[in-house]
C-alpha positions, 0 to 999 in steps of 0.5 A: 605515700602516706604521711605515716610512711614518711614519718616511719622512714624519718624515724628509722633514719633517726634511729640509724643515725643514733646507733652510728653516733653511739658506735662512733663515740664508743670507738673514740672513748676506746681510742682515748683509753688505749692512748692513755694506757700506752702512756702508762705502759711507757712510764712503767717501763722507764721506771722499772728500767731505772730502778733495775739499772740503779740497783745492786743486782746483776742488771745494775752491775752490768749497766754500771760496767757498760757506762764505765766502758763507754766513758773509757772508750770515749777517752781512749778512742781519740788518742788511739786514732791519732796514733793510728793515723798520724804516727 
């Protein structure tokens, strides 16, 4: 092999490594962007749910009724259980 052929293989390997490195860095950047976007999506969903649940619309009324039902059940369940088991 001549010295030129060795240099050509060396340059081809450097070009291949550069392309692989660029592809890997691009993939890391895309993964980071997706991770950040998921965080924003979760926060938007939480804010939207909170505003809907506290509003005066149908969802707000149903949510308020569900909270009152859970509170009432938590207060009545122990006494009903005592009546059923002990009496």
